[in-house]
Phi, psi and omega in degrees: 000126179281167181295322180293322178293325181293317177295323179296320178295324178295322182291332182278349185274133174261114185301328181294339182273353182285135180260109183292341179276350181224068184292339180293339181268003180292156177297150181304324181297317180293319179301316179297320181295314180296318179298319178296318179296317179299320180296318179297319179297315180297316179297320180295316179295317179298317179296320181297311181294319180295316180295319179298319179294320178293323178294321178297317178296322179295317178298319179297317180294324178294320177297316178298320179297317179298317179297316180296324178294318179296317178297318179296318180296318179297315179293326178294320178295318179297318180295321180292328183258015184301317180297320180295316179298319180297317179295319179296322178297318178297320179295320178295318178297321179295316180295322179295322178296322178297314179296321181297323179291342177280345179277127183289145171276174181305321184284348183266350183299316177302322178295324178294319177298321178295320179296319179295316180297316180297321179296318180294314180295323178293337178272001179084025182260161174247133180269126172263333182199140169206113185212150176280137175258168180303142179294153177237114184277132174243169184307317186241358179208168179236127178279138176241092183285143179230116178275128183233136173223120182227160177231149179165187178285163184301311182293326177294320178296319179296320178296321180295312180300316180296321180293319179295317180295336182264009178297152180301325178279154180287119177225126175248151186244137185219165170052058176291141173216112184241129181207155178295144177291322182248141178298338181287359176078036177295158184294347181282132183241155176247126179247122172250127186213148177252114176263141178234127169244175191219153170224156184292138180264093180296326179295314181295332180298324186262005180282000000 
């Protein structure tokens, strides 16, 4: 059958006369047309699904490429700044060592008590109490609380507090309580204060 005859056969067919329940009896021209349309639909669907899957894989690969580029850029920056990081680490270790040397060892605590006492007496104060309290262990250091009670004038007390805070060893001051020694309101005051110094916790370091 030539192409012209096939088109001529299509023009002569009345679609309303086609019996969908008996497709085998359709004219050859209609059968060829329907088969061709079905083939085109199948090819289009297959191409669509195949292309969509390939596009998803392409998007995934692009995301992986972007992530790898960011990781490479980060590592390149680290490599470029390695010398700087090494120098900063050395400086941090040095600063940490300086702070560590400010923490008293067990044998230095009596000397610290002497320094506090000397500071108070030098400020013109009288000591009513100065005693070590039980240690408090923290992960990387151990607190050494010292309960202090002194009496003297307001300015003398201020000088004492400033002097203790300025000691070479690290000492922090807590729980201030200031009140007149006499109910009559005499100029003499009593200061109760908790001083804390610290030492390095070697046990906590290795936990």
